[in-house]
Phi, psi and omega in degrees: 000323182289345179294337180295334185267359180263156176292153184303316179297325179292318179297315180299320179293318180296320183284354176274343183258202182290347179299323180300317181291325177294318179292316178294321178296317180293322177294320179294319179295317178299312182296317179296316179297320179295318179295314181296318178294320178297318177298320178297320178296320180294315182291327181287335180057035176268324182260159174301144187293320184299308180291333178293318177290321177298326176298318180297325184270312191287317185290317174296327177296327176297321179295323179287321185278359184299327182273353180281153176291161179291119177225179177296324180295312180292324176295318177297322178297320177296320179295316179297315179297317178296316179297323177298313180294322177294315180299315178296322179295315180295327181292343179277343180284127180300149183302316178299325179292322177297319180294321179296316179295318180295319179293322179292327180286334178281336183282000000 
């Protein structure tokens, strides 16, 4: 991520050395971890199935798309990943607490 803020010649020099392997390795570890964690969420059946599957797809895709220029596709991918994380977060709130929050917001 910090490479976006560097000048192009500096980035080219950094990517010729071991920095490239560190960045690719970190992206691979992130993508692998996201897939394994997503599979665990699907198998555990604690979270809704749709956002758990979306987690498996969207978060590793973010790691792949990190080097792409900003387009409608990459922006949409960020929105999908964010919505997935929000949906999973909301699913962790117990149902009575959700009802209490909803009732308090109406008052």
